[in-house]
N, C-alpha and C positions, 0 to 999 in steps of 0.2 A: 755364583755371582751376584744375581740377583734374588734376593731375598728380603723377605718383607721382616719386620718385627714380631710377631706375633709365628712367624714358617720359618723353620730351616731349613725348609729347602729352598736348591735353586730351582728358578722358577722361569730361566729367560727361555727356553723352551716355548713355552704358555705361552710368552710374551710377545715372541719371536711369530709364532701360528697364529696370536689375532691381528697384526697389525699385518701381516701376512693377508688373513682374509677379506681383512676391512680393505684391503688396497686390491682383490681379488673384488671383492661385490663391487665399489667405487667404477673399476674399469668394463665392466662387461655386467652390472644388472644395465636394463636400461633406465630405472627408476631414476636412476644415483649417476649417468653421466653427466651430468649438467652439474657435482659437485667437483667432475676435476674440474674445468676453466675456474677453482675458488682455489683463495689462499688457504683456506683447513686441507684442503687436498698434497697442495706445496707443504703446506707444516707437516700433516703426517709420516709424507714421503722423510722431508726432512729430518724432521722426529726418531723416526725408523732408522734411516744410517745414523744415526748417532747414536742411541743405539747396540747396533752393530758393527759400530766404531766401538763401543766398550770394551764386549763382548770377542772384541779381537775374530772378528771376521771382518776385514776390511775391503777385500773382494763385492762384496755384497756386501758393504756398508758408499763402498765408492757410487754405486750405480741407482741403488736408491735416491743418498745425496745429489747427484748428477740428475738426477730425473725432478726432485725438488730443488733443485737450480736452476733447471730450464722451466717449471712454470714458473715459479716467481717471476723471471724473463719475461715471460710469456705476458702476462699480467702486471708487468710493467712495476711492481712492488722492490725498491728498493728502500727495507722499512729494516729495525734491530731483528725480527728474524730472518730475511736475502743475507743481513750480517753473516750473522752465527751461522745460517747454511754454507753459504761462501769461507766461514773460516774453520770449519769441521773436512769440508770439500779436500782444501786446500792440503788440508795436513792428508786425508786420506788420501791424495793422491802422491802427497812427499814418502809413509809409508811405506805405499806399493812400489817406489822405486826402491827404498832402503832395499827391499823382500826382493825383487826382481832383477835390479840394474836397469831395469825398460829406460830410458831417459826419456820416452815419451809423457811418463807418470811427474817427473822434474819438473820438463816443461808443462805440463800442464798445473801445479804445480805456479808455477811461477808466474802464470796468467792471474791464475785466481788471487796471487797476491799482488798481482801487480793491481786488478782489479778493484780489491783490497784499498790499495795504497792512496790511487787515483781518488775514493770515493772515499777518505779515513775524514771529511770533515760532516759528513752523514754521520755518523755513528760516534764519532770519540768520546762523546760524552758517557756509554757504555764501557766504563774500565775491563768490565771481563772480555770484550767485543776484541776490545784497543788490545787490553794483552794479550789476544790469541794471535789476534793477524799479524801485528809487531813479532814474536815468539816465532809464527811463523817465518818470517820476511828477512828472522836474523838468522836462521837456521838454515835459507835455504841459501844465504846468500854468503853462508859461511861453509858449505860443502865446495868438500874437490868438485871442480866441472869436467 
């Protein structure tokens, strides 16, 4: 899945391990605890969740995206990265719903989509976020309830 132009082998396991090690150190090493209250940490969680989503590890992706989302909220950051995290989190919830049929994931996806809709003027200049948010909302409304 994840290969470089130089290497032909899949390196997704190595990437996953590197993220897990990084997150573990930040959470458990007293020297790095202050990083937990930064946008950098929220971004690491969001990027890792996005990576896991891309390799179809949806439950794991959802967990890290939720944690990243909560970090952004605690920081009061509603910027480009926050909306990217939201749109991927909403998509991860929707995938969980499709795979499990558990309506709580539908409701969570809908809740994230509502946040994206309510705050749409904050990210309208970013076409990628706008497209992701619009696709998520459309797909949610097209699903049978």
